[in-house]
N, CA, C and O atoms as a GROMACS GRO file, in nm:
protein
  336
    1MET      N    1   0.093  -3.157   0.640
    1MET     CA    2   0.078  -3.056   0.507
    1MET      C    3   0.143  -3.126   0.420
    1MET      O    4   0.238  -3.203   0.428
    2SER      N    5   0.047  -3.068   0.296
    2SER     CA    6   0.057  -3.112   0.140
    2SER      C    7   0.162  -3.118   0.077
    2SER      O    8   0.236  -3.020   0.080
    3LYS      N    9   0.192  -3.215   0.016
    3LYS     CA   10   0.316  -3.151  -0.113
    3LYS      C   11   0.377  -3.042  -0.136
    3LYS      O   12   0.487  -2.989  -0.117
    4GLU      N   13   0.193  -3.005  -0.224
    4GLU     CA   14   0.245  -2.892  -0.270
    4GLU      C   15   0.291  -2.758  -0.173
    4GLU      O   16   0.347  -2.660  -0.222
    5LYS      N   17   0.266  -2.767  -0.061
    5LYS     CA   18   0.262  -2.620   0.042
    5LYS      C   19   0.440  -2.690   0.078
    5LYS      O   20   0.527  -2.612   0.118
    6ILE      N   21   0.458  -2.774   0.065
    6ILE     CA   22   0.601  -2.813   0.060
    6ILE      C   23   0.698  -2.770  -0.020
    6ILE      O   24   0.790  -2.700   0.022
    7LEU      N   25   0.685  -2.814  -0.156
    7LEU     CA   26   0.720  -2.736  -0.259
    7LEU      C   27   0.789  -2.600  -0.280
    7LEU      O   28   0.903  -2.567  -0.311
    8LEU      N   29   0.646  -2.516  -0.246
    8LEU     CA   30   0.635  -2.395  -0.263
    8LEU      C   31   0.707  -2.304  -0.126
    8LEU      O   32   0.719  -2.183  -0.144
    9ILE      N   33   0.751  -2.360  -0.002
    9ILE     CA   34   0.801  -2.340   0.075
    9ILE      C   35   0.944  -2.378   0.015
    9ILE      O   36   0.990  -2.272  -0.028
   10VAL      N   37   1.025  -2.468  -0.004
   10VAL     CA   38   1.125  -2.493  -0.048
   10VAL      C   39   1.156  -2.409  -0.210
   10VAL      O   40   1.266  -2.430  -0.262
   11LEU      N   41   1.074  -2.334  -0.269
   11LEU     CA   42   1.105  -2.218  -0.391
   11LEU      C   43   1.119  -2.102  -0.316
   11LEU      O   44   1.188  -2.008  -0.355
   12TRP      N   45   1.049  -2.104  -0.194
   12TRP     CA   46   1.073  -1.919  -0.120
   12TRP      C   47   1.140  -1.907  -0.122
   12TRP      O   48   1.196  -1.812  -0.178
   13VAL      N   49   1.230  -2.079  -0.007
   13VAL     CA   50   1.385  -2.053   0.004
   13VAL      C   51   1.483  -2.032  -0.084
   13VAL      O   52   1.587  -1.970  -0.061
   14PHE      N   53   1.450  -2.085  -0.191
   14PHE     CA   54   1.571  -2.090  -0.257
   14PHE      C   55   1.566  -1.932  -0.343
   14PHE      O   56   1.661  -1.877  -0.398
   15LEU      N   57   1.390  -1.872  -0.329
   15LEU     CA   58   1.439  -1.760  -0.403
   15LEU      C   59   1.497  -1.646  -0.317
   15LEU      O   60   1.551  -1.547  -0.367
   16GLY      N   61   1.479  -1.672  -0.153
   16GLY     CA   62   1.505  -1.586  -0.079
   16GLY      C   63   1.710  -1.606  -0.066
   16GLY      O   64   1.789  -1.514  -0.047
   17ILE      N   65   1.734  -1.707  -0.078
   17ILE     CA   66   1.883  -1.725  -0.062
   17ILE      C   67   1.932  -1.668  -0.210
   17ILE      O   68   2.034  -1.599  -0.208
   18ASN      N   69   1.876  -1.689  -0.325
   18ASN     CA   70   1.920  -1.640  -0.419
   18ASN      C   71   1.907  -1.503  -0.434
   18ASN      O   72   1.975  -1.448  -0.520
   19PHE      N   73   1.806  -1.415  -0.343
   19PHE     CA   74   1.792  -1.302  -0.342
   19PHE      C   75   1.931  -1.259  -0.318
   19PHE      O   76   1.991  -1.197  -0.406
   20TYR      N   77   1.998  -1.291  -0.188
   20TYR     CA   78   2.134  -1.254  -0.168
   20TYR      C   79   2.259  -1.287  -0.199
   20TYR      O   80   2.340  -1.215  -0.140
   21LEU      N   81   2.319  -1.388  -0.283
   21LEU     CA   82   2.390  -1.418  -0.388
   21LEU      C   83   2.409  -1.311  -0.444
   21LEU      O   84   2.329  -1.218  -0.452
   22PRO      N   85   2.562  -1.319  -0.507
   22PRO     CA   86   2.620  -1.194  -0.598
   22PRO      C   87   2.551  -1.231  -0.756
   22PRO      O   88   2.512  -1.342  -0.794
   23THR      N   89   2.551  -1.141  -0.810
   23THR     CA   90   2.506  -1.170  -0.971
   23THR      C   91   2.646  -1.148  -1.076
   23THR      O   92   2.647  -1.115  -1.195
   24TYR      N   93   2.732  -1.173  -1.005
   24TYR     CA   94   2.895  -1.182  -1.099
   24TYR      C   95   2.974  -1.326  -1.060
   24TYR      O   96   2.975  -1.389  -0.954
   25GLY      N   97   3.023  -1.346  -1.156
   25GLY     CA   98   3.106  -1.477  -1.161
   25GLY      C   99   3.068  -1.540  -1.190
   25GLY      O  100   2.972  -1.508  -1.260
   26VAL      N  101   3.097  -1.718  -1.175
   26VAL     CA  102   3.052  -1.845  -1.231
   26VAL      C  103   2.906  -1.885  -1.245
   26VAL      O  104   2.833  -1.892  -1.146
   27PRO      N  105   2.853  -1.918  -1.395
   27PRO     CA  106   2.755  -1.945  -1.379
   27PRO      C  107   2.710  -2.069  -1.295
   27PRO      O  108   2.790  -2.157  -1.265
   28PHE      N  109   2.585  -2.072  -1.259
   28PHE     CA  110   2.549  -2.205  -1.204
   28PHE      C  111   2.585  -2.189  -0.986
   28PHE      O  112   2.528  -2.245  -0.892
   29VAL      N  113   2.678  -2.109  -0.989
   29VAL     CA  114   2.730  -2.071  -0.836
   29VAL      C  115   2.680  -1.955  -0.822
   29VAL      O  116   2.690  -1.951  -0.699
   30VAL      N  117   2.638  -1.866  -0.847
   30VAL     CA  118   2.570  -1.748  -0.816
   30VAL      C  119   2.442  -1.679  -0.846
   30VAL      O  120   2.414  -1.703  -0.964
   31GLY      N  121   2.353  -1.606  -0.792
   31GLY     CA  122   2.229  -1.530  -0.782
   31GLY      C  123   2.217  -1.539  -0.943
   31GLY      O  124   2.314  -1.524  -1.017
   32PHE      N  125   2.060  -1.572  -0.995
   32PHE     CA  126   2.048  -1.530  -1.102
   32PHE      C  127   1.912  -1.436  -1.172
   32PHE      O  128   1.813  -1.480  -1.230
   33PRO      N  129   1.951  -1.299  -1.143
   33PRO     CA  130   1.893  -1.164  -1.163
   33PRO      C  131   1.740  -1.212  -1.179
   33PRO      O  132   1.665  -1.204  -1.082
   34PHE      N  133   1.693  -1.268  -1.313
   34PHE     CA  134   1.523  -1.324  -1.358
   34PHE      C  135   1.479  -1.393  -1.248
   34PHE      O  136   1.358  -1.419  -1.244
   35LEU      N  137   1.554  -1.432  -1.154
   35LEU     CA  138   1.497  -1.490  -1.031
   35LEU      C  139   1.429  -1.419  -0.962
   35LEU      O  140   1.309  -1.434  -0.938
   36ASN      N  141   1.509  -1.325  -0.917
   36ASN     CA  142   1.457  -1.158  -0.817
   36ASN      C  143   1.357  -1.163  -0.913
   36ASN      O  144   1.280  -1.255  -0.890
   37TYR      N  145   1.334  -1.110  -0.995
   37TYR     CA  146   1.222  -1.068  -1.057
   37TYR      C  147   1.081  -1.132  -1.060
   37TYR      O  148   0.975  -1.070  -1.051
   38LEU      N  149   1.095  -1.241  -1.070
   38LEU     CA  150   1.025  -1.389  -1.079
   38LEU      C  151   0.964  -1.345  -0.910
   38LEU      O  152   0.845  -1.324  -0.886
   39ALA      N  153   1.077  -1.336  -0.807
   39ALA     CA  154   1.008  -1.327  -0.687
   39ALA      C  155   0.924  -1.218  -0.647
   39ALA      O  156   0.834  -1.224  -0.564
   40ILE      N  157   0.966  -1.106  -0.722
   40ILE     CA  158   0.901  -1.027  -0.725
   40ILE      C  159   0.736  -0.986  -0.764
   40ILE      O  160   0.652  -0.917  -0.706
   41ILE      N  161   0.736  -1.053  -0.871
   41ILE     CA  162   0.662  -1.111  -0.958
   41ILE      C  163   0.545  -1.171  -0.803
   41ILE      O  164   0.454  -1.114  -0.743
   42LEU      N  165   0.589  -1.264  -0.794
   42LEU     CA  166   0.488  -1.324  -0.716
   42LEU      C  167   0.505  -1.297  -0.558
   42LEU      O  168   0.502  -1.373  -0.461
   43ILE      N  169   0.520  -1.190  -0.566
   43ILE     CA  170   0.547  -1.164  -0.442
   43ILE      C  171   0.379  -1.048  -0.417
   43ILE      O  172   0.286  -1.039  -0.337
   44VAL      N  173   0.443  -0.962  -0.578
   44VAL     CA  174   0.275  -0.861  -0.618
   44VAL      C  175   0.175  -0.936  -0.634
   44VAL      O  176   0.080  -0.872  -0.589
   45ILE      N  177   0.134  -1.054  -0.680
   45ILE     CA  178   0.024  -1.173  -0.733
   45ILE      C  179   0.015  -1.178  -0.581
   45ILE      O  180  -0.108  -1.180  -0.571
   46HIS      N  181   0.046  -1.180  -0.494
   46HIS     CA  182   0.005  -1.252  -0.398
   46HIS      C  183  -0.058  -1.166  -0.267
   46HIS      O  184  -0.113  -1.220  -0.170
   47ILE      N  185  -0.034  -0.986  -0.289
   47ILE     CA  186  -0.039  -0.922  -0.236
   47ILE      C  187  -0.148  -0.901  -0.278
   47ILE      O  188  -0.242  -0.920  -0.201
   48ILE      N  189  -0.173  -0.857  -0.403
   48ILE     CA  190  -0.408  -0.874  -0.493
   48ILE      C  191  -0.435  -0.952  -0.433
   48ILE      O  192  -0.507  -0.926  -0.337
   49GLU      N  193  -0.392  -1.094  -0.459
   49GLU     CA  194  -0.467  -1.241  -0.384
   49GLU      C  195  -0.501  -1.216  -0.227
   49GLU      O  196  -0.587  -1.279  -0.165
   50TYR      N  197  -0.421  -1.116  -0.175
   50TYR     CA  198  -0.488  -1.099  -0.017
   50TYR      C  199  -0.640  -0.998  -0.024
   50TYR      O  200  -0.750  -1.016   0.028
   51THR      N  201  -0.589  -0.895  -0.109
   51THR     CA  202  -0.680  -0.781  -0.106
   51THR      C  203  -0.802  -0.850  -0.182
   51THR      O  204  -0.900  -0.854  -0.108
   52VAL      N  205  -0.817  -0.887  -0.263
   52VAL     CA  206  -0.931  -0.945  -0.305
   52VAL      C  207  -1.029  -1.043  -0.240
   52VAL      O  208  -1.152  -1.037  -0.242
   53PHE      N  209  -0.918  -1.169  -0.159
   53PHE     CA  210  -0.964  -1.227  -0.041
   53PHE      C  211  -1.040  -1.180   0.107
   53PHE      O  212  -1.136  -1.219   0.174
   54TYR      N  213  -0.940  -1.077   0.114
   54TYR     CA  214  -0.985  -0.990   0.226
   54TYR      C  215  -1.049  -1.034   0.332
   54TYR      O  216  -0.979  -1.038   0.434
   55LYS      N  217  -1.184  -1.076   0.346
   55LYS     CA  218  -1.243  -1.042   0.375
   55LYS      C  219  -1.285  -1.231   0.460
   55LYS      O  220  -1.323  -1.274   0.568
   56ARG      N  221  -1.248  -1.282   0.333
   56ARG     CA  222  -1.270  -1.504   0.348
   56ARG      C  223  -1.177  -1.464   0.436
   56ARG      O  224  -1.217  -1.433   0.548
   57ILE      N  225  -1.009  -1.454   0.401
   57ILE     CA  226  -0.895  -1.455   0.498
   57ILE      C  227  -0.951  -1.434   0.641
   57ILE      O  228  -0.963  -1.523   0.726
   58LEU      N  229  -1.002  -1.231   0.663
   58LEU     CA  230  -1.064  -1.232   0.758
   58LEU      C  231  -1.139  -1.341   0.881
   58LEU      O  232  -1.127  -1.357   1.003
   59ALA      N  233  -1.211  -1.396   0.785
   59ALA     CA  234  -1.311  -1.433   0.842
   59ALA      C  235  -1.248  -1.599   0.916
   59ALA      O  236  -1.281  -1.646   1.025
   60ALA      N  237  -1.169  -1.648   0.833
   60ALA     CA  238  -1.060  -1.746   0.912
   60ALA      C  239  -0.981  -1.757   0.968
   60ALA      O  240  -0.932  -1.865   1.001
   61GLU      N  241  -0.938  -1.636   1.000
   61GLU     CA  242  -0.783  -1.603   1.080
   61GLU      C  243  -0.847  -1.563   1.210
   61GLU      O  244  -0.954  -1.502   1.203
   62ASN      N  245  -0.792  -1.590   1.333
   62ASN     CA  246  -0.763  -1.496   1.389
   62ASN      C  247  -0.688  -1.363   1.390
   62ASN      O  248  -0.738  -1.277   1.462
   63SER      N  249  -0.579  -1.332   1.324
   63SER     CA  250  -0.447  -1.264   1.278
   63SER      C  251  -0.482  -1.211   1.147
   63SER      O  252  -0.476  -1.294   1.057
   64PRO      N  253  -0.522  -1.071   1.107
   64PRO     CA  254  -0.554  -1.024   0.987
   64PRO      C  255  -0.357  -1.047   0.907
   64PRO      O  256  -0.330  -1.038   0.788
   65PHE      N  257  -0.277  -1.072   0.998
   65PHE     CA  258  -0.115  -1.033   0.997
   65PHE      C  259  -0.098  -1.205   0.949
   65PHE      O  260  -0.034  -1.240   0.850
   66LEU      N  261  -0.154  -1.276   1.022
   66LEU     CA  262  -0.145  -1.440   0.988
   66LEU      C  263  -0.143  -1.487   0.919
   66LEU      O  264  -0.048  -1.562   0.897
   67GLY      N  265  -0.300  -1.474   0.793
   67GLY     CA  266  -0.337  -1.466   0.666
   67GLY      C  267  -0.248  -1.404   0.592
   67GLY      O  268  -0.232  -1.461   0.484
   68PHE      N  269  -0.182  -1.310   0.607
   68PHE     CA  270  -0.139  -1.255   0.516
   68PHE      C  271  -0.007  -1.276   0.481
   68PHE      O  272   0.041  -1.216   0.385
   69ILE      N  273   0.066  -1.363   0.555
   69ILE     CA  274   0.158  -1.435   0.581
   69ILE      C  275   0.153  -1.569   0.467
   69ILE      O  276   0.220  -1.607   0.371
   70LYS      N  277   0.028  -1.615   0.544
   70LYS     CA  278   0.028  -1.743   0.484
   70LYS      C  279  -0.003  -1.735   0.321
   70LYS      O  280   0.032  -1.813   0.233
   71THR      N  281  -0.082  -1.611   0.311
   71THR     CA  282  -0.127  -1.598   0.138
   71THR      C  283   0.037  -1.579   0.065
   71THR      O  284   0.081  -1.630  -0.038
   72LEU      N  285   0.077  -1.520   0.126
   72LEU     CA  286   0.212  -1.449   0.079
   72LEU      C  287   0.303  -1.590   0.036
   72LEU      O  288   0.352  -1.594  -0.077
   73ILE      N  289   0.325  -1.716   0.138
   73ILE     CA  290   0.352  -1.782   0.076
   73ILE      C  291   0.315  -1.883   0.036
   73ILE      O  292   0.386  -1.963  -0.025
   74PHE      N  293   0.134  -1.904   0.081
   74PHE     CA  294   0.088  -2.031   0.003
   74PHE      C  295   0.011  -2.006  -0.135
   74PHE      O  296  -0.007  -2.073  -0.237
   75GLY      N  297  -0.024  -1.884  -0.091
   75GLY     CA  298  -0.147  -1.808  -0.237
   75GLY      C  299  -0.257  -1.878  -0.236
   75GLY      O  300  -0.314  -1.890  -0.127
   76LEU      N  301  -0.304  -1.928  -0.331
   76LEU     CA  302  -0.435  -2.003  -0.378
   76LEU      C  303  -0.441  -2.086  -0.269
   76LEU      O  304  -0.529  -2.085  -0.183
   77LEU      N  305  -0.323  -2.177  -0.275
   77LEU     CA  306  -0.339  -2.274  -0.203
   77LEU      C  307  -0.430  -2.314  -0.047
   77LEU      O  308  -0.497  -2.407  -0.002
   78TYR      N  309  -0.383  -2.185  -0.006
   78TYR     CA  310  -0.434  -2.124   0.152
   78TYR      C  311  -0.579  -2.103   0.135
   78TYR      O  312  -0.671  -2.144   0.206
   79ILE      N  313  -0.583  -2.018   0.008
   79ILE     CA  314  -0.733  -1.986   0.001
   79ILE      C  315  -0.865  -2.064  -0.024
   79ILE      O  316  -0.978  -2.045   0.020
   80LYS      N  317  -0.811  -2.166  -0.117
   80LYS     CA  318  -0.887  -2.243  -0.157
   80LYS      C  319  -0.930  -2.413  -0.068
   80LYS      O  320  -0.993  -2.514  -0.098
   81ASP      N  321  -0.841  -2.358   0.068
   81ASP     CA  322  -0.860  -2.442   0.207
   81ASP      C  323  -0.983  -2.376   0.288
   81ASP      O  324  -1.072  -2.427   0.356
   82LEU      N  325  -0.949  -2.230   0.250
   82LEU     CA  326  -1.070  -2.110   0.370
   82LEU      C  327  -1.194  -2.223   0.381
   82LEU      O  328  -1.204  -2.320   0.306
   83LYS      N  329  -1.292  -2.189   0.495
   83LYS     CA  330  -1.414  -2.188   0.436
   83LYS      C  331  -1.495  -2.038   0.352
   83LYS      O  332  -1.462  -1.919   0.354
   84LYS      N  333  -1.588  -2.094   0.300
   84LYS     CA  334  -1.673  -1.989   0.231
   84LYS      C  335  -1.766  -1.900   0.247
   84LYS      O  336  -1.806  -1.834   0.151
   0.00000   0.00000   0.00000
């Protein structure tokens, strides 16, 4: 697995943890609301990518759901590795 993909996994884990943290209290210890908006924007962008590259993903994967999950996590890093 490439360094970029590992960094993306770390980013999604961080965004997931931030989602469940409270937004009140001591700064730098609790969740940041703007990161929740960033996560929502990234999810919407990756859903758009999935719809745009649906035929390409379907040709490369046995399961469309697995392709959807990989697209949600890795986005264009996953798409660019697919055969054309």
